[in-house]
N, CA, C and O atoms as a DFTB+ gen file, in Angstrom:
736 C
 N C O
     1  1       0.887      -1.087       0.035
     2  2      -0.116      -0.009       0.063
     3  2       0.899       1.324      -0.081
     4  3       1.999       1.324       0.471
     5  1       0.518       2.224      -0.713
     6  2       1.479       3.462      -0.904
     7  2       1.104       4.381       0.384
     8  3       0.049       4.274       1.010
     9  1       2.005       5.177       0.636
    10  2       1.984       6.158       1.549
    11  2       0.643       7.048       1.555
    12  3       0.030       7.379       2.569
    13  1       0.341       7.337       0.369
    14  2      -0.962       8.174       0.191
    15  2      -2.097       7.536       0.613
    16  3      -2.936       8.125       1.295
    17  1      -2.239       6.115       0.195
    18  2      -3.264       5.317       0.355
    19  2      -3.335       5.035       1.887
    20  3      -4.443       4.921       2.412
    21  1      -2.245       4.922       2.590
    22  2      -2.214       4.501       3.954
    23  2      -2.583       5.827       4.780
    24  3      -3.187       5.725       5.847
    25  1      -2.245       6.942       4.316
    26  2      -2.614       8.020       5.172
    27  2      -4.175       8.393       5.204
    28  3      -4.759       8.911       6.156
    29  1      -4.682       8.055       4.079
    30  2      -6.123       8.292       3.829
    31  2      -7.002       7.132       4.274
    32  3      -8.223       7.222       4.405
    33  1      -6.287       6.038       4.495
    34  2      -6.947       4.718       4.962
    35  2      -7.732       4.033       3.929
    36  3      -8.710       3.354       4.244
    37  1      -7.356       4.175       2.713
    38  2      -7.974       3.446       1.645
    39  2      -6.824       2.569       0.930
    40  3      -5.730       2.983       0.547
    41  1      -7.269       1.427       0.852
    42  2      -6.625       0.408       0.039
    43  2      -7.194       0.185      -1.382
    44  3      -8.217       0.775      -1.727
    45  1      -6.592      -0.595      -2.145
    46  2      -7.045      -0.932      -3.432
    47  2      -8.238      -1.775      -3.330
    48  3      -9.106      -1.661      -4.195
    49  1      -8.389      -2.679      -2.290
    50  2      -9.444      -3.614      -2.159
    51  2     -10.831      -2.749      -1.750
    52  3     -11.985      -3.081      -2.022
    53  1     -10.451      -1.695      -1.112
    54  2     -11.625      -0.719      -0.620
    55  2     -12.243      -0.163      -1.921
    56  3     -13.458      -0.062      -2.091
    57  1     -11.224       0.219      -2.901
    58  2     -11.537       1.034      -4.043
    59  2     -12.521       0.092      -4.894
    60  3     -13.616       0.502      -5.280
    61  1     -12.052      -1.184      -5.154
    62  2     -12.869      -2.138      -5.758
    63  2     -14.086      -2.550      -5.157
    64  3     -14.958      -3.005      -5.897
    65  1     -14.287      -2.468      -3.961
    66  2     -15.439      -2.715      -3.401
    67  2     -16.533      -1.510      -3.512
    68  3     -17.739      -1.695      -3.673
    69  1     -15.987      -0.429      -3.415
    70  2     -16.925       0.628      -3.642
    71  2     -17.228       0.672      -5.203
    72  3     -18.350       0.984      -5.600
    73  1     -16.396       0.412      -5.907
    74  2     -16.553       0.420      -7.456
    75  2     -17.707      -0.446      -7.808
    76  3     -18.633      -0.099      -8.541
    77  1     -17.557      -1.796      -7.130
    78  2     -18.470      -2.771      -7.683
    79  2     -19.981      -2.238      -6.867
    80  3     -21.035      -2.242      -7.503
    81  1     -19.940      -1.877      -5.684
    82  2     -21.253      -1.454      -5.211
    83  2     -21.826      -0.336      -5.952
    84  3     -23.050      -0.201      -5.949
    85  1     -21.051       0.516      -6.612
    86  2     -21.540       1.769      -7.455
    87  2     -22.216       1.085      -8.599
    88  3     -23.396       1.303      -8.875
    89  1     -21.454       0.254      -9.262
    90  2     -21.877      -0.572     -10.479
    91  2     -23.140      -1.186     -10.211
    92  3     -24.078      -1.005     -10.988
    93  1     -23.262      -1.920      -9.151
    94  2     -24.552      -2.757      -8.699
    95  2     -25.713      -1.768      -8.570
    96  3     -26.779      -2.022      -9.131
    97  1     -25.561      -0.716      -7.895
    98  2     -26.650       0.255      -7.512
    99  2     -27.071       0.982      -8.887
   100  3     -28.256       1.224      -9.115
   101  1     -26.119       1.293      -9.727
   102  2     -26.376       2.048     -11.020
   103  2     -27.300       1.085     -11.922
   104  3     -28.303       1.507     -12.496
   105  1     -26.888      -0.167     -11.985
   106  2     -27.323      -1.188     -12.848
   107  2     -28.795      -1.472     -12.390
   108  3     -29.707      -1.543     -13.214
   109  1     -28.995      -1.633     -11.027
   110  2     -30.240      -1.804     -10.267
   111  2     -31.242      -0.814     -10.760
   112  3     -32.324      -1.113     -11.265
   113  1     -30.717       0.572     -10.540
   114  2     -31.758       1.809     -10.777
   115  2     -32.026       1.797     -12.264
   116  3     -33.159       2.090     -12.644
   117  1     -31.099       1.490     -13.131
   118  2     -31.380       1.430     -14.564
   119  2     -32.375       0.358     -14.915
   120  3     -33.261       0.629     -15.725
   121  1     -32.297      -0.936     -14.328
   122  2     -33.171      -1.995     -14.523
   123  2     -34.704      -1.609     -14.003
   124  3     -35.745      -1.889     -14.596
   125  1     -34.584      -0.942     -12.828
   126  2     -35.956      -0.548     -12.304
   127  2     -36.609       0.627     -13.088
   128  3     -37.835       0.657     -13.200
   129  1     -35.895       1.508     -13.585
   130  2     -36.310       2.587     -14.512
   131  2     -36.689       1.956     -15.766
   132  3     -37.713       2.406     -16.280
   133  1     -36.102       1.035     -16.358
   134  2     -36.662       0.462     -17.662
   135  2     -37.928      -0.319     -17.415
   136  3     -38.841      -0.234     -18.237
   137  1     -38.046      -1.061     -16.360
   138  2     -39.253      -1.858     -16.165
   139  2     -40.389      -0.670     -15.780
   140  3     -41.566      -0.803     -16.117
   141  1     -39.970       0.346     -15.136
   142  2     -41.119       1.286     -14.824
   143  2     -41.613       2.105     -15.986
   144  3     -42.699       2.685     -15.968
   145  1     -40.731       2.131     -17.044
   146  2     -41.153       2.972     -18.281
   147  2     -41.851       1.853     -19.152
   148  3     -42.925       2.126     -19.687
   149  1     -41.301       0.641     -19.311
   150  2     -41.799      -0.392     -20.201
   151  2     -43.275      -0.808     -19.865
   152  3     -44.161      -0.829     -20.720
   153  1     -43.473      -1.153     -18.484
   154  2     -44.644      -1.658     -18.100
   155  2     -45.977      -0.949     -18.409
   156  3     -46.974      -1.633     -18.638
   157  1     -46.024       0.218     -18.423
   158  2     -47.358       0.987     -19.043
   159  2     -47.524       0.830     -20.506
   160  3     -48.628       0.876     -21.048
   161  1     -46.349       0.636     -21.170
   162  2     -46.414       0.575     -22.631
   163  2     -46.882      -0.935     -23.108
   164  3     -47.719      -1.130     -23.988
   165  1     -46.251      -1.884     -22.434
   166  2     -46.522      -3.247     -22.542
   167  2     -48.081      -3.431     -22.112
   168  3     -48.895      -3.866     -22.926
   169  1     -48.397      -3.125     -20.969
   170  2     -49.840      -3.112     -20.503
   171  2     -50.747      -2.620     -21.475
   172  3     -51.738      -3.319     -21.688
   173  1     -50.604      -1.467     -22.166
   174  2     -51.704      -0.826     -23.010
   175  2     -51.820      -1.740     -24.209
   176  3     -52.867      -1.649     -24.851
   177  1     -51.035      -2.485     -24.554
   178  2     -51.095      -3.360     -25.684
   179  2     -52.139      -4.546     -25.491
   180  3     -52.592      -5.139     -26.470
   181  1     -52.492      -4.856     -24.223
   182  2     -53.598      -5.769     -23.954
   183  2     -54.960      -5.249     -24.314
   184  3     -55.269      -4.094     -24.023
   185  1     -55.729      -6.002     -24.892
   186  2     -57.118      -5.501     -25.320
   187  2     -57.776      -5.153     -24.043
   188  3     -57.457      -5.642     -22.959
   189  1     -58.796      -4.203     -24.246
   190  2     -59.588      -3.964     -22.996
   191  2     -60.621      -5.106     -22.683
   192  3     -60.940      -5.853     -23.608
   193  1     -61.119      -5.273     -21.533
   194  2     -61.965      -6.425     -21.186
   195  2     -63.214      -6.449     -22.005
   196  3     -63.710      -7.512     -22.377
   197  1     -63.737      -5.247     -22.294
   198  2     -64.976      -5.375     -23.218
   199  2     -64.713      -5.252     -24.804
   200  3     -65.623      -5.111     -25.621
   201  1     -63.423      -5.321     -25.109
   202  2     -63.124      -5.410     -26.475
   203  2     -63.383      -6.911     -27.028
   204  3     -63.652      -7.164     -28.203
   205  1     -63.273      -7.748     -26.116
   206  2     -63.510      -9.320     -26.507
   207  2     -64.679      -9.706     -26.132
   208  3     -64.960     -10.876     -26.395
   209  1     -65.594      -8.958     -25.495
   210  2     -66.646      -9.635     -24.810
   211  2     -67.939      -9.399     -25.753
   212  3     -67.894      -8.740     -26.792
   213  1     -69.033      -9.995     -25.275
   214  2     -70.299      -9.785     -25.999
   215  2     -71.192      -9.149     -25.067
   216  3     -70.948      -9.064     -23.864
   217  1     -72.256      -8.691     -25.640
   218  2     -73.364      -7.978     -24.928
   219  2     -74.635      -8.866     -25.005
   220  3     -74.924      -9.274     -26.130
   221  1     -75.409      -9.212     -24.003
   222  2     -76.730      -9.967     -24.137
   223  2     -77.860      -9.184     -23.429
   224  3     -78.343      -9.592     -22.373
   225  1     -78.187      -8.274     -23.917
   226  2     -79.234      -7.355     -23.504
   227  2     -80.667      -8.108     -23.777
   228  3     -80.850      -8.749     -24.812
   229  1     -81.656      -7.974     -22.764
   230  2     -82.923      -8.521     -22.932
   231  2     -83.993      -7.418     -23.293
   232  3     -84.175      -6.447     -22.559
   233  1     -84.648      -7.611     -24.395
   234  2     -85.577      -6.615     -24.952
   235  2     -87.063      -7.033     -24.724
   236  3     -87.951      -6.538     -25.419
   237  1     -87.290      -7.814     -23.889
   238  2     -88.770      -8.230     -23.578
   239  2     -89.471      -7.062     -23.254
   240  3     -90.552      -6.959     -23.833
   241  1     -89.142      -6.078     -22.433
   242  2     -90.066      -4.890     -22.244
   243  2     -90.207      -3.836     -23.330
   244  3     -90.728      -2.737     -23.140
   245  1     -89.732      -4.234     -24.412
   246  2     -89.827      -3.061     -25.708
   247  2     -91.186      -3.241     -26.228
   248  3     -91.796      -4.310     -26.208
   249  1     -91.649      -2.064     -26.722
   250  2     -92.925      -2.078     -27.209
   251  2     -92.534      -1.655     -28.802
   252  3     -91.504      -1.016     -29.014
   253  1     -93.294      -1.996     -29.736
   254  2     -93.137      -1.730     -31.083
   255  2     -92.759      -0.167     -31.309
   256  3     -93.401       0.764     -30.823
   257  1     -91.732      -0.051     -32.042
   258  2     -91.160       1.423     -32.385
   259  2     -90.221       1.790     -31.412
   260  3     -89.524       2.782     -31.625
   261  1     -90.099       1.179     -30.431
   262  2     -89.018       1.660     -29.247
   263  2     -87.563       1.089     -29.649
   264  3     -87.449       0.007     -30.225
   265  1     -86.663       1.747     -29.367
   266  2     -85.228       1.441     -29.561
   267  2     -84.161       1.755     -28.414
   268  3     -84.490       2.481     -27.476
   269  1     -83.024       1.266     -28.486
   270  2     -82.173       1.418     -27.466
   271  2     -80.646       1.456     -27.931
   272  3     -80.219       0.812     -28.889
   273  1     -80.032       2.133     -27.280
   274  2     -78.428       2.070     -27.688
   275  2     -77.685       1.255     -26.586
   276  3     -77.791       1.538     -25.393
   277  1     -76.999       0.324     -27.012
   278  2     -76.093      -0.442     -25.993
   279  2     -74.771      -0.334     -26.367
   280  3     -74.406      -0.093     -27.517
   281  1     -73.959      -0.525     -25.311
   282  2     -72.477      -0.480     -25.876
   283  2     -71.789      -1.687     -25.880
   284  3     -71.770      -2.473     -24.934
   285  1     -71.122      -1.860     -27.141
   286  2     -70.330      -3.153     -27.246
   287  2     -69.027      -2.811     -27.700
   288  3     -68.937      -1.921     -28.546
   289  1     -68.027      -3.359     -27.286
   290  2     -66.535      -3.161     -27.640
   291  2     -66.354      -1.603     -27.636
   292  3     -65.672      -1.088     -28.522
   293  1     -66.909      -0.884     -26.724
   294  2     -66.680       0.733     -26.704
   295  2     -67.467       1.386     -27.773
   296  3     -67.294       2.584     -28.000
   297  1     -68.269       0.728     -28.407
   298  2     -68.973       1.459     -29.631
   299  2     -70.492       1.225     -29.363
   300  3     -70.941       0.270     -28.729
   301  1     -71.239       2.251     -29.943
   302  2     -72.740       2.260     -29.720
   303  2     -73.472       1.217     -30.849
   304  3     -73.201       1.205     -32.050
   305  1     -74.304       0.488     -30.280
   306  2     -75.149      -0.333     -31.262
   307  2     -76.621      -0.183     -31.004
   308  3     -77.149      -0.333     -29.902
   309  1     -77.255       0.138     -32.162
   310  2     -78.658       0.568     -32.060
   311  2     -79.445      -0.812     -32.325
   312  3     -79.174      -1.575     -33.252
   313  1     -80.521      -1.029     -31.315
   314  2     -81.328      -2.074     -31.533
   315  2     -82.887      -1.388     -31.628
   316  3     -83.278      -0.487     -30.886
   317  1     -83.482      -1.862     -32.435
   318  2     -84.855      -1.211     -32.512
   319  2     -85.991      -2.323     -32.812
   320  3     -85.799      -3.224     -33.628
   321  1     -87.121      -2.188     -32.124
   322  2     -88.212      -2.908     -32.439
   323  2     -89.161      -2.317     -33.275
   324  3     -89.925      -1.452     -32.848
   325  1     -89.181      -2.769     -34.605
   326  2     -90.024      -2.181     -35.578
   327  2     -91.376      -2.427     -35.502
   328  3     -91.784      -3.505     -35.071
   329  1     -92.288      -1.356     -35.953
   330  2     -93.567      -1.636     -36.236
   331  2     -93.826      -2.265     -37.495
   332  3     -92.914      -2.480     -38.293
   333  1     -95.106      -2.594     -37.735
   334  2     -95.525      -3.241     -38.866
   335  2     -95.206      -2.397     -40.076
   336  3     -94.652      -2.855     -41.075
   337  1     -95.632      -0.978     -39.919
   338  2     -95.334       0.023     -41.067
   339  2     -93.899       0.109     -41.249
   340  3     -93.497       0.197     -42.409
   341  1     -93.012       0.097     -40.251
   342  2     -91.472       0.245     -40.479
   343  2     -90.931      -0.943     -41.269
   344  3     -90.092      -0.831     -42.163
   345  1     -91.466      -2.060     -40.878
   346  2     -90.968      -3.383     -41.557
   347  2     -91.457      -3.337     -43.110
   348  3     -90.624      -3.568     -43.987
   349  1     -92.677      -3.069     -43.419
   350  2     -93.223      -2.803     -44.740
   351  2     -92.440      -1.717     -45.513
   352  3     -92.118      -1.839     -46.695
   353  1     -92.172      -0.681     -44.767
   354  2     -91.500       0.530     -45.630
   355  2     -89.873      -0.110     -45.835
   356  3     -89.292       0.064     -46.907
   357  1     -89.338      -0.723     -44.899
   358  2     -87.896      -1.329     -45.057
   359  2     -87.941      -2.365     -46.194
   360  3     -87.129      -2.304     -47.117
   361  1     -88.756      -3.183     -46.138
   362  2     -88.773      -4.110     -47.177
   363  2     -89.390      -3.706     -48.638
   364  3     -89.104      -4.370     -49.634
   365  1     -90.099      -2.775     -48.685
   366  2     -90.549      -2.162     -49.982
   367  2     -89.570      -1.168     -50.606
   368  3     -89.831      -0.729     -51.726
   369  1     -88.428      -0.768     -49.948
   370  2     -87.723       0.412     -50.562
   371  2     -87.169      -0.057     -51.802
   372  3     -86.688      -1.189     -51.846
   373  1     -87.185       0.749     -52.903
   374  2     -86.611       0.424     -54.269
   375  2     -85.059       0.448     -54.036
   376  3     -84.496       1.447     -53.587
   377  1     -84.446      -0.629     -54.342
   378  2     -83.147      -0.843     -54.161
   379  2     -82.266       0.088     -55.265
   380  3     -81.092       0.404     -55.071
   381  1     -82.935       0.413     -56.286
   382  2     -82.144       1.271     -57.317
   383  2     -82.048       2.521     -56.894
   384  3     -81.112       3.189     -57.333
   385  1     -82.937       3.091     -55.999
   386  2     -82.825       4.485     -55.359
   387  2     -81.870       4.598     -54.060
   388  3     -81.762       5.665     -53.456
   389  1     -81.202       3.456     -53.681
   390  2     -80.713       3.606     -52.459
   391  2     -78.970       3.733     -52.942
   392  3     -78.465       3.097     -53.867
   393  1     -78.299       4.660     -52.103
   394  2     -76.908       4.943     -52.157
   395  2     -76.153       3.809     -52.131
   396  3     -75.295       3.630     -52.996
   397  1     -76.355       2.989     -51.232
   398  2     -75.614       1.621     -51.076
   399  2     -76.704       0.502     -51.062
   400  3     -77.123       0.076     -49.986
   401  1     -77.130       0.062     -52.170
   402  2     -78.165      -0.793     -52.485
   403  2     -78.023      -2.077     -51.533
   404  3     -77.013      -2.778     -51.591
   405  1     -79.048      -2.346     -50.680
   406  2     -78.932      -3.614     -49.756
   407  2     -80.355      -3.988     -49.315
   408  3     -80.996      -3.240     -48.576
   409  1     -80.783      -5.002     -49.715
   410  2     -82.198      -5.517     -49.255
   411  2     -82.293      -5.555     -47.785
   412  3     -81.285      -5.783     -47.117
   413  1     -83.411      -5.350     -47.251
   414  2     -83.700      -5.467     -45.775
   415  2     -83.275      -6.817     -45.214
   416  3     -82.667      -6.952     -44.152
   417  1     -83.668      -7.846     -46.058
   418  2     -83.528      -9.180     -45.622
   419  2     -82.117      -9.494     -45.436
   420  3     -81.835     -10.519     -44.816
   421  1     -81.182      -8.735     -45.900
   422  2     -79.687      -8.900     -45.804
   423  2     -79.362      -8.195     -44.399
   424  3     -78.335      -8.580     -43.841
   425  1     -79.942      -7.442     -43.921
   426  2     -79.687      -6.474     -42.776
   427  2     -80.430      -6.993     -41.492
   428  3     -79.897      -6.974     -40.383
   429  1     -81.698      -7.456     -41.725
   430  2     -82.369      -8.024     -40.627
   431  2     -82.789      -9.507     -40.729
   432  3     -82.983      -9.904     -41.878
   433  1     -82.942     -10.295     -39.840
   434  2     -83.281     -11.779     -40.151
   435  2     -84.647     -11.757     -40.556
   436  3     -85.535     -11.252     -39.870
   437  1     -84.842     -12.347     -41.760
   438  2     -86.349     -12.346     -42.218
   439  2     -87.337     -12.816     -41.453
   440  3     -88.488     -12.406     -41.602
   441  1     -86.948     -13.912     -40.364
   442  2     -88.071     -14.513     -39.581
   443  2     -88.212     -13.667     -38.318
   444  3     -89.071     -13.940     -37.479
   445  1     -87.282     -12.534     -38.168
   446  2     -87.292     -11.810     -36.969
   447  2     -87.080     -10.363     -37.532
   448  3     -86.225      -9.641     -37.019
   449  1     -87.845      -9.931     -38.580
   450  2     -87.819      -8.664     -39.189
   451  2     -88.198      -7.562     -38.298
   452  3     -88.029      -6.395     -38.651
   453  1     -88.751      -7.902     -37.055
   454  2     -89.140      -6.707     -36.198
   455  2     -88.034      -6.204     -35.373
   456  3     -88.158      -5.189     -34.687
   457  1     -86.929      -6.912     -35.430
   458  2     -85.656      -6.362     -34.800
   459  2     -84.610      -6.011     -35.831
   460  3     -84.439      -6.720     -36.823
   461  1     -83.996      -5.051     -35.626
   462  2     -82.713      -4.412     -36.357
   463  2     -81.713      -4.080     -35.353
   464  3     -81.924      -3.394     -34.353
   465  1     -80.483      -4.676     -35.730
   466  2     -79.448      -4.382     -34.926
   467  2     -78.333      -3.738     -35.794
   468  3     -77.936      -4.229     -36.851
   469  1     -77.851      -2.549     -35.221
   470  2     -76.856      -1.838     -36.181
   471  2     -75.821      -1.300     -35.302
   472  3     -75.985      -1.062     -34.105
   473  1     -74.611      -1.101     -36.049
   474  2     -73.430      -0.404     -35.292
   475  2     -73.982       1.145     -35.487
   476  3     -74.452       1.577     -36.539
   477  1     -73.844       1.818     -34.378
   478  2     -74.351       3.119     -34.262
   479  2     -73.373       4.201     -34.510
   480  3     -73.322       5.233     -33.841
   481  1     -72.474       3.864     -35.668
   482  2     -71.413       4.932     -36.223
   483  2     -71.714       5.226     -37.566
   484  3     -71.833       4.411     -38.481
   485  1     -71.835       6.516     -37.623
   486  2     -72.159       7.028     -39.144
   487  2     -71.018       6.775     -40.119
   488  3     -69.833       6.865     -39.800
   489  1     -71.424       6.479     -41.229
   490  2     -70.385       5.907     -42.294
   491  2     -69.620       7.241     -42.930
   492  3     -68.704       7.048     -43.730
   493  1     -69.934       8.345     -42.635
   494  2     -69.323       9.492     -43.398
   495  2     -68.129      10.019     -42.510
   496  3     -67.015       9.998     -43.033
   497  1     -68.247      10.467     -41.277
   498  2     -67.087      10.825     -40.423
   499  2     -67.078      10.280     -39.097
   500  3     -66.332      10.732     -38.229
   501  1     -68.000       9.175     -38.866
   502  2     -67.824       8.631     -37.617
   503  2     -68.760       9.091     -36.553
   504  3     -68.541       8.728     -35.398
   505  1     -69.802       9.869     -36.831
   506  2     -70.585      10.596     -35.883
   507  2     -71.481       9.413     -35.369
   508  3     -71.503       8.342     -35.976
   509  1     -72.247       9.642     -34.191
   510  2     -73.300       8.799     -33.731
   511  2     -74.440       9.490     -33.905
   512  3     -74.770      10.459     -33.221
   513  1     -75.226       8.900     -35.040
   514  2     -76.660       9.761     -35.247
   515  2     -77.601       9.274     -34.225
   516  3     -77.706       8.089     -33.906
   517  1     -78.326      10.312     -33.695
   518  2     -79.623       9.988     -32.696
   519  2     -80.549       9.371     -33.350
   520  3     -80.492       9.201     -34.568
   521  1     -81.590       8.934     -32.542
   522  2     -82.864       8.313     -33.167
   523  2     -83.330       7.238     -32.607
   524  3     -84.391       6.763     -33.012
   525  1     -82.734       6.744     -31.731
   526  2     -83.328       5.455     -30.864
   527  2     -84.393       5.718     -30.124
   528  3     -85.250       4.858     -29.917
   529  1     -84.472       7.106     -29.574
   530  2     -85.654       7.345     -28.872
   531  2     -86.990       7.832     -29.713
   532  3     -86.830       8.264     -30.854
   533  1     -88.173       7.765     -29.195
   534  2     -89.188       8.123     -30.015
   535  2     -89.197       9.545     -30.414
   536  3     -89.660       9.907     -31.496
   537  1     -88.651      10.409     -29.481
   538  2     -88.585      11.831     -29.795
   539  2     -87.373      12.169     -30.465
   540  3     -87.129      13.335     -30.774
   541  1     -86.508      11.118     -30.737
   542  2     -85.107      11.454     -31.219
   543  2     -85.223      12.031     -32.729
   544  3     -86.302      11.941     -33.315
   545  1     -84.316      12.511     -33.230
   546  2     -84.016      13.031     -34.684
   547  2     -84.077      11.798     -35.713
   548  3     -83.035      11.144     -35.759
   549  1     -84.981      11.430     -36.431
   550  2     -85.128      10.290     -37.177
   551  2     -84.942      10.630     -38.599
   552  3     -84.736       9.662     -39.330
   553  1     -84.971      11.876     -39.190
   554  2     -84.899      12.043     -40.643
   555  2     -86.235      11.900     -41.323
   556  3     -87.306      11.846     -40.719
   557  1     -86.077      11.842     -42.692
   558  2     -87.381      11.617     -43.539
   559  2     -87.849      10.465     -43.519
   560  3     -89.054      10.310     -43.715
   561  1     -87.062       9.451     -43.292
   562  2     -87.455       8.001     -43.524
   563  2     -87.655       7.306     -42.048
   564  3     -87.750       6.082     -41.958
   565  1     -87.701       8.004     -41.110
   566  2     -88.020       7.503     -39.697
   567  2     -86.845       6.588     -39.080
   568  3     -87.091       5.872     -38.109
   569  1     -85.660       6.625     -39.619
   570  2     -84.444       5.897     -39.109
   571  2     -83.684       6.730     -38.253
   572  3     -84.123       7.145     -37.181
   573  1     -82.456       7.011     -38.734
   574  2     -81.418       7.724     -38.063
   575  2     -81.044       9.063     -38.746
   576  3     -81.088       9.064     -39.976
   577  1     -80.747       9.999     -38.225
   578  2     -80.195      11.280     -39.003
   579  2     -79.032      11.945     -38.423
   580  3     -79.170      12.324     -37.260
   581  1     -77.842      12.177     -39.034
   582  2     -76.856      12.765     -38.400
   583  2     -77.034      14.299     -38.554
   584  3     -77.132      14.826     -39.662
   585  1     -77.069      14.951     -37.448
   586  2     -77.253      16.484     -37.599
   587  2     -75.934      17.252     -37.819
   588  3     -75.882      18.461     -38.042
   589  1     -74.919      16.460     -37.739
   590  2     -73.664      17.152     -38.083
   591  2     -73.442      17.446     -39.583
   592  3     -72.926      18.478     -40.012
   593  1     -73.905      16.389     -40.350
   594  2     -73.492      16.278     -41.856
   595  2     -74.724      16.069     -42.698
   596  3     -74.661      16.111     -43.926
   597  1     -75.864      15.840     -42.033
   598  2     -77.026      15.728     -42.867
   599  2     -77.414      14.304     -43.520
   600  3     -78.391      14.161     -44.255
   601  1     -76.619      13.377     -43.198
   602  2     -76.906      11.972     -43.612
   603  2     -78.052      11.533     -42.905
   604  3     -78.272      11.772     -41.718
   605  1     -78.930      10.745     -43.833
   606  2     -80.088      10.184     -43.385
   607  2     -80.071       8.864     -43.613
   608  3     -79.560       8.460     -44.657
   609  1     -80.666       7.894     -42.613
   610  2     -80.849       6.563     -42.770
   611  2     -82.075       6.044     -42.657
   612  3     -82.773       6.607     -41.814
   613  1     -82.594       5.101     -43.265
   614  2     -83.966       4.436     -43.170
   615  2     -83.958       3.593     -42.101
   616  3     -82.889       3.305     -41.562
   617  1     -85.199       3.071     -41.641
   618  2     -85.403       2.180     -40.516
   619  2     -84.555       0.762     -40.652
   620  3     -84.578      -0.073     -39.747
   621  1     -83.857       0.592     -41.791
   622  2     -83.214      -0.557     -41.847
   623  2     -81.537      -0.109     -41.700
   624  3     -80.641      -0.933     -41.881
   625  1     -81.330       1.044     -41.413
   626  2     -79.932       1.414     -41.476
   627  2     -79.260       1.854     -42.881
   628  3     -78.079       2.177     -43.005
   629  1     -80.118       1.813     -43.803
   630  2     -79.485       2.225     -45.228
   631  2     -79.284       3.734     -45.304
   632  3     -80.090       4.505     -44.783
   633  1     -78.287       4.112     -45.905
   634  2     -78.269       5.631     -46.157
   635  2     -79.177       5.912     -47.268
   636  3     -79.245       5.160     -48.240
   637  1     -79.911       7.030     -47.144
   638  2     -80.946       7.472     -48.120
   639  2     -80.718       8.832     -48.667
   640  3     -81.303       9.240     -49.670
   641  1     -79.835       9.544     -47.974
   642  2     -79.609      11.058     -48.174
   643  2     -78.171      11.531     -47.536
   644  3     -77.697      11.012     -46.525
   645  1     -77.643      12.426     -48.157
   646  2     -76.358      13.067     -47.505
   647  2     -75.093      12.446     -48.121
   648  3     -75.048      11.698     -49.098
   649  1     -74.079      12.892     -47.374
   650  2     -72.597      12.515     -47.837
   651  2     -72.292      10.921     -47.444
   652  3     -71.479      10.244     -48.074
   653  1     -72.971      10.481     -46.443
   654  2     -72.526       9.162     -46.119
   655  2     -72.366       8.085     -47.319
   656  3     -73.347       7.858     -48.029
   657  1     -71.212       7.459     -47.537
   658  2     -71.289       6.571     -48.480
   659  2     -71.690       5.113     -48.446
   660  3     -71.691       4.372     -49.429
   661  1     -72.015       4.793     -47.274
   662  2     -72.402       3.395     -46.870
   663  2     -73.436       3.273     -45.803
   664  3     -73.617       4.155     -44.964
   665  1     -74.131       2.127     -45.856
   666  2     -75.103       1.848     -44.823
   667  2     -74.489       1.673     -43.504
   668  3     -73.314       1.326     -43.381
   669  1     -75.222       1.893     -42.577
   670  2     -74.767       1.551     -40.997
   671  2     -74.445       0.062     -41.078
   672  3     -75.182      -0.728     -41.670
   673  1     -73.389      -0.270     -40.501
   674  2     -72.901      -1.679     -40.414
   675  2     -73.813      -2.598     -39.634
   676  3     -74.563      -2.074     -38.811
   677  1     -73.834      -3.813     -39.786
   678  2     -74.647      -4.651     -39.127
   679  2     -73.574      -5.514     -38.330
   680  3     -72.741      -6.173     -38.952
   681  1     -73.611      -5.496     -36.926
   682  2     -72.523      -6.231     -36.289
   683  2     -73.022      -7.566     -35.941
   684  3     -74.220      -7.850     -35.917
   685  1     -72.004      -8.425     -35.654
   686  2     -72.373      -9.973     -35.592
   687  2     -73.282     -10.161     -34.329
   688  3     -72.923      -9.769     -33.218
   689  1     -74.597     -10.842     -34.584
   690  2     -75.322     -11.041     -33.453
   691  2     -76.204     -12.264     -33.724
   692  3     -76.308     -12.702     -34.870
   693  1     -76.862     -12.843     -32.647
   694  2     -77.488     -13.949     -32.775
   695  2     -78.804     -13.918     -31.735
   696  3     -78.601     -13.422     -30.627
   697  1     -79.806     -14.297     -31.965
   698  2     -81.059     -14.312     -30.885
   699  2     -80.740     -15.647     -29.976
   700  3     -80.469     -16.725     -30.505
   701  1     -80.793     -15.489     -28.759
   702  2     -80.604     -16.464     -27.894
   703  2     -82.115     -17.002     -27.624
   704  3     -82.378     -18.204     -27.650
   705  1     -82.983     -16.094     -27.388
   706  2     -84.483     -16.268     -27.294
   707  2     -85.205     -15.371     -28.146
   708  3     -84.497     -14.815     -28.986
   709  1     -86.496     -15.063     -28.157
   710  2     -87.071     -14.383     -29.040
   711  2     -86.942     -12.908     -28.691
   712  3     -87.207     -12.054     -29.537
   713  1     -86.542     -12.591     -27.468
   714  2     -86.246     -11.182     -26.932
   715  2     -84.827     -10.972     -26.345
   716  3     -84.560      -9.973     -25.676
   717  1     -83.933     -11.937     -26.614
   718  2     -82.708     -11.825     -26.049
   719  2     -81.573     -12.054     -27.217
   720  3     -81.412     -13.111     -27.828
   721  1     -80.842     -10.879     -27.395
   722  2     -79.804     -11.013     -28.403
   723  2     -78.588     -10.950     -28.031
   724  3     -78.310     -10.093     -27.193
   725  1     -77.571     -11.795     -28.522
   726  2     -76.212     -11.837     -28.126
   727  2     -75.607     -10.915     -29.110
   728  3     -75.793     -11.212     -30.290
   729  1     -74.897      -9.821     -28.845
   730  2     -74.120      -9.066     -29.859
   731  2     -72.597      -9.381     -29.624
   732  3     -72.067      -9.277     -28.518
   733  1     -71.993      -9.745     -30.682
   734  2     -70.592     -10.044     -30.626
   735  2     -70.106     -11.530     -30.701
   736  3     -68.903     -11.789     -30.653
């Protein structure tokens, strides 16, 4: 040991021990910081719980002409119980006059034409058109109307007027019973 090291009470073994300790502390802090930074990023890549789920609302209390908006995968879904007049109008719409021609039978189950299930997001700029309530804005055809851009949809969710290029989408659904629908 040199005289300078002896005077200060430090030896080479002490220097190596301090250096190893500092490396260990710095490495540990870096590892903890990396995990703290990466964890929220990795966790955000997991799908939300409702993104993979289905919704099974019961519509037994519905009267003809009533509708409701339910949430599925974080998006609104319109479910409406059609009146006989709405069914007749939807089935009798002239396909040649539609912006996005599609028969009502392709949008609603023919044996359950009284029910329509639609994704509640407009096809122009993604607005949510009101119209599920009896007093809601329904447009000229009694369906849905987007007050932002003027697109109007009939009772089958087909675009009839305005800048919307396509009909309201039909999400995957199935009837569990006559009044219980599984969406998703």
